[in-house]
C-alpha positions as CSV (number, residue, x, y, z in Angstrom):
1,M,-0.1,-0.1,0.2
2,N,2.1,3.2,-1.1
3,M,-0.5,5.7,0.0
4,L,-3.1,5.6,3.1
5,N,-6.7,5.0,2.0
6,L,-8.6,7.6,3.6
7,N,-11.3,5.2,4.7
8,L,-9.0,3.1,6.9
9,L,-8.1,6.1,8.4
10,R,-11.9,7.0,9.2
11,I,-12.1,3.4,10.7
12,F,-9.1,4.0,12.7
13,H,-10.7,7.6,14.1
14,T,-13.9,5.9,14.9
15,V,-12.8,2.9,16.6
16,A,-10.5,5.2,18.7
17,R,-12.9,7.3,19.7
18,L,-15.6,5.1,20.5
19,Q,-13.2,2.5,22.1
20,S,-15.0,-0.3,20.6
21,F,-15.0,-2.4,17.2
22,T,-18.6,-3.3,17.9
23,R,-19.7,0.6,18.0
24,A,-17.5,1.8,15.4
25,A,-19.2,-1.3,13.3
26,E,-22.6,0.1,14.1
27,A,-21.5,3.9,13.5
28,L,-20.0,3.1,10.1
29,F,-22.6,0.3,8.9
30,L,-19.9,-2.2,8.6
31,T,-19.2,-5.5,10.2
32,Q,-17.2,-6.2,13.2
33,P,-14.9,-8.5,11.1
34,G,-14.8,-5.9,8.5
35,I,-13.6,-3.5,11.2
36,S,-11.1,-5.7,12.5
37,K,-9.5,-6.8,9.2
38,H,-9.3,-3.0,8.4
39,V,-7.5,-2.2,11.4
40,K,-4.9,-5.1,10.8
41,T,-4.3,-3.8,7.4
42,L,-3.4,-0.2,8.6
43,E,-1.5,-1.9,11.7
44,D,0.6,-3.9,8.8
45,Y,1.2,-0.6,7.0
46,Y,2.6,1.1,10.1
47,G,4.3,-2.2,11.2
48,T,3.4,-2.0,14.6
49,R,-0.1,-2.5,16.6
50,L,-2.3,0.6,17.0
51,F,-4.8,-0.7,19.5
52,D,-4.8,-3.1,22.8
53,R,-7.6,-5.3,23.2
54,L,-9.1,-4.9,26.9
55,G,-11.8,-7.5,27.0
56,K,-14.6,-5.7,25.0
57,K,-12.8,-2.2,25.0
58,V,-9.9,-1.3,23.0
59,V,-7.4,1.4,23.9
60,L,-4.7,3.1,22.0
61,T,-1.0,1.9,22.3
62,Q,1.5,4.5,22.2
63,A,1.8,4.4,18.6
64,G,-2.1,4.9,18.5
65,E,-1.7,7.7,20.6
66,T,0.7,9.3,18.4
67,L,-1.3,8.8,15.5
68,F,-4.6,9.8,16.8
69,P,-4.0,13.4,17.1
70,T,-2.9,13.8,13.5
71,I,-5.8,11.8,12.2
72,D,-8.4,13.9,14.3
73,R,-7.0,16.8,12.8
74,I,-7.3,15.8,9.3
75,F,-10.9,14.9,9.9
76,H,-11.7,18.0,11.6
77,L,-10.2,20.0,8.5
78,L,-12.1,17.9,6.1
79,D,-15.6,18.4,7.9
80,R,-14.6,22.5,8.2
81,S,-14.2,22.3,4.5
82,E,-17.3,20.4,3.7
83,K,-19.3,23.0,5.8
84,E,-17.7,26.0,4.3
85,I,-18.5,24.6,1.0
86,D,-22.0,23.9,2.0
87,D,-22.1,27.7,3.1
88,L,-21.5,28.5,-0.4
89,K,-24.7,27.0,-1.3
90,G,-26.9,28.6,1.0
91,M,-29.5,27.0,3.1
92,R,-31.8,25.4,0.8
93,S,-30.6,22.2,2.2
94,G,-28.0,20.7,4.7
95,D,-28.2,18.8,7.9
96,L,-27.9,20.2,11.5
97,R,-27.0,17.8,14.5
98,L,-28.2,19.0,17.7
99,G,-27.4,17.6,21.0
100,A,-29.7,18.6,24.0
101,S,-30.3,17.7,27.8
102,V,-33.3,16.4,28.8
103,T,-35.1,19.2,29.7
104,I,-34.2,21.3,26.9
105,G,-34.6,18.5,24.3
106,I,-38.2,17.3,25.5
107,Y,-39.5,20.4,26.9
108,F,-38.0,23.5,25.4
109,L,-37.1,22.4,22.1
110,P,-39.6,20.7,20.0
111,G,-42.1,24.0,19.3
112,I,-39.0,25.8,18.3
113,L,-37.8,23.4,15.9
114,R,-41.2,23.1,14.6
115,E,-41.0,26.7,13.7
116,F,-37.6,26.5,12.5
117,Q,-38.1,24.1,9.5
118,K,-41.2,25.6,8.7
119,L,-39.1,28.5,7.6
120,H,-36.1,26.2,6.3
121,P,-38.0,22.9,5.4
122,G,-35.0,21.6,3.3
123,I,-32.9,21.3,6.3
124,R,-32.5,18.1,8.2
125,V,-32.5,18.1,11.7
126,S,-31.3,15.4,14.1
127,L,-31.7,16.0,18.0
128,D,-29.7,13.5,20.4
129,I,-31.3,13.9,23.6
130,D,-29.1,12.6,26.6
131,L,-27.8,13.6,30.1
132,N,-25.7,17.0,30.4
133,R,-22.8,15.3,31.0
134,Q,-23.2,13.0,27.7
135,I,-23.8,15.9,25.7
136,V,-20.7,17.3,26.7
137,E,-18.7,14.3,25.5
138,K,-20.8,14.4,22.0
139,I,-19.5,18.0,21.8
140,L,-16.0,17.2,22.1
141,D,-16.2,14.1,20.1
142,N,-17.7,16.3,17.5
143,A,-20.8,14.1,17.4
144,V,-23.1,16.9,17.4
145,D,-22.8,20.3,15.6
146,I,-24.0,22.3,18.8
147,G,-24.9,21.3,22.2
148,L,-27.7,22.8,24.5
149,L,-26.9,22.2,28.2
150,G,-29.0,22.6,31.5
151,A,-25.9,23.5,33.4
152,P,-22.5,25.5,32.8
153,E,-19.6,23.5,31.7
154,T,-16.0,24.8,32.3
155,D,-14.2,22.7,29.8
156,E,-11.6,24.8,28.1
157,R,-12.0,23.3,25.0
158,L,-15.7,24.7,24.6
159,T,-17.3,27.9,23.8
160,V,-20.1,28.3,26.3
161,T,-22.9,30.8,25.9
162,P,-26.1,31.4,28.0
163,F,-29.3,32.0,25.7
164,F,-32.2,31.6,28.2
165,K,-33.1,31.8,31.9
166,D,-35.2,28.7,33.4
167,E,-37.1,28.9,36.7
168,L,-36.8,25.5,39.0
169,V,-39.7,25.3,41.3
170,V,-40.5,22.5,44.1
171,I,-43.2,20.1,43.2
172,V,-45.3,18.2,45.5
173,P,-48.4,16.0,45.2
174,V,-51.4,17.7,45.5
175,D,-52.7,15.9,48.7
176,R,-49.6,17.0,50.5
177,A,-50.2,19.9,53.0
178,W,-47.4,22.0,51.3
179,A,-49.7,21.9,48.3
180,A,-51.7,25.0,50.1
181,R,-48.5,26.9,50.6
182,D,-46.6,29.5,48.3
183,T,-43.2,29.0,49.5
184,I,-41.1,27.0,51.8
185,R,-37.7,27.3,53.1
186,P,-34.7,25.2,52.3
187,L,-34.6,23.3,55.7
188,D,-38.2,22.4,55.3
189,L,-36.8,20.1,52.7
190,L,-35.0,17.7,55.2
191,G,-38.0,16.5,56.7
192,E,-39.3,15.1,53.4
193,R,-38.1,12.4,50.9
194,F,-36.5,13.9,47.9
195,I,-36.6,12.4,44.7
196,F,-33.5,13.1,42.4
197,S,-33.1,12.5,38.6
198,Q,-29.8,10.6,37.9
199,Q,-26.4,11.7,38.4
200,G,-25.1,13.8,35.2
201,S,-28.5,15.6,35.2
202,G,-28.1,19.3,34.5
203,T,-30.9,19.9,36.7
204,R,-29.6,17.9,39.4
205,S,-26.3,19.3,39.6
206,I,-27.9,22.9,40.0
207,V,-30.3,21.8,42.7
208,E,-27.3,20.3,44.3
209,E,-25.4,23.3,44.3
210,R,-27.7,26.1,45.3
211,L,-28.8,23.7,48.5
212,R,-25.2,23.1,49.5
213,Q,-24.7,26.8,49.3
214,A,-27.9,27.4,51.6
215,G,-26.4,24.7,53.8
216,V,-28.8,22.0,53.2
217,V,-27.5,18.5,52.2
218,L,-30.3,16.0,51.2
219,T,-29.9,12.4,52.9
220,N,-33.3,10.7,52.6
221,T,-33.4,10.9,48.9
222,I,-34.3,8.2,46.0
223,E,-33.3,8.6,42.5
224,F,-35.4,7.9,39.5
225,G,-33.8,8.1,36.2
226,H,-35.5,10.3,33.9
227,T,-37.8,13.6,34.5
228,E,-41.2,11.7,33.7
229,A,-40.4,9.3,36.1
230,V,-39.5,11.8,38.7
231,K,-43.1,13.7,38.3
232,K,-45.0,10.2,38.5
233,A,-43.0,9.6,41.5
234,V,-44.3,12.8,43.0
235,E,-47.9,12.4,41.8
236,A,-47.6,9.2,43.6
237,G,-46.9,10.6,47.1
238,L,-43.3,9.1,47.1
239,G,-41.6,12.5,47.7
240,V,-41.3,15.7,46.6
241,S,-38.6,17.1,44.1
242,I,-37.3,20.4,42.4
243,L,-37.5,20.8,38.5
244,S,-38.0,22.9,35.7
245,R,-41.3,25.0,35.3
246,S,-41.3,24.4,32.1
247,T,-41.3,20.5,32.5
248,I,-44.6,20.6,34.6
249,A,-47.1,22.6,32.6
250,N,-49.2,19.7,31.8
251,E,-49.5,18.4,35.3
252,E,-50.2,21.6,36.7
253,K,-53.0,22.3,34.2
254,L,-54.2,18.7,35.0
255,G,-54.0,19.5,39.1
256,S,-51.9,16.6,39.2
257,I,-49.1,18.1,40.8
258,R,-48.5,21.5,42.5
259,S,-45.5,23.9,42.3
260,I,-44.0,25.9,45.2
261,S,-41.4,28.5,45.4
262,L,-38.4,27.9,47.5
263,S,-37.2,30.9,49.6
264,E,-33.7,32.2,50.5
265,V,-32.6,30.1,47.4
266,D,-32.2,31.5,43.7
267,L,-33.2,28.6,41.7
268,C,-33.1,30.3,38.2
269,R,-30.5,29.1,36.0
270,N,-29.1,29.6,32.5
271,F,-29.5,27.1,29.5
272,Y,-26.4,27.3,27.6
273,F,-25.3,26.7,24.2
274,A,-21.8,25.2,23.7
275,C,-19.6,23.9,20.7
276,R,-15.8,23.1,20.6
277,K,-13.9,26.4,20.2
278,D,-12.0,25.0,16.8
279,K,-15.2,24.2,15.2
280,Y,-16.3,26.1,12.3
281,L,-19.7,27.4,12.7
282,T,-21.5,27.1,9.6
283,R,-24.2,29.5,7.9
284,L,-26.8,27.0,9.3
285,V,-25.6,26.8,12.9
286,R,-24.9,30.2,13.1
287,T,-28.8,31.0,11.6
288,F,-30.3,28.3,13.9
289,L,-28.7,29.8,17.0
290,Q,-29.8,33.3,16.3
291,F,-33.4,31.7,15.7
292,I,-33.2,30.1,19.2
293,V,-32.1,33.2,20.9
294,Y,-34.9,35.0,19.2
295,R,-37.5,32.5,20.0
296,S,-36.3,31.7,23.4
297,G,-38.8,34.2,25.2
298,D,-41.4,32.1,23.8
299,P,-40.9,28.5,23.4
């Protein structure tokens, strides 16, 4: 092989990012034996192993660690060039890959995306909804063009910008004595079972941080994996929680959940959009960001 095949480099890059032959095969629509064969061809070319197999996980060898930054840079430049060329074509078509934390992706974005696609019907939008922490990883892996986060992120490789102010509220069952109150104090929460969404959630990290600042560390807690599960648990009387007001609009309208303000604690938080600092923002991405900032006052 006199010249490296770009497809071989893409396979190497994907396996290195995903740390799995199986996941790389799924991502590239190839078979796992095919992935292994292509990696072996590349290793033969360089005359050394590029991966160590540790059970189901693969990790880069020292040679692989040396090669990866160069390959990553090559695909970053190719991706940027492709997007710059797409910009020259205007916005009649194109792909917009979004990642969003659960609250934003399920309760905030759908209406905004509906209006955006009315204006730009030729644009194909994909939305990956996951925990805040996972969306950050997908931004860094370049798996999404832009990420919408429910909590701030300090990774120096990212540009993070606030675009919307969200309000968090205490939610209680309608038959709970608290349901007749407008506000409660942070210390009141210590006497109740508190229902959390799972670790990695932007809402959870904000709630724990703000309560800790108020001197309250909750110990009588139970964890439910998803916002919808948290709401159902509160409705069933298992405890109380704190969620974004936007997530409980239907339940409040139906009278199945009551929201209460928490005194002495600022439960407002920002939503953020984030991208890699070295990422070229296409005209399509810039247009979407402008649109969401304009529309965020009326999601």
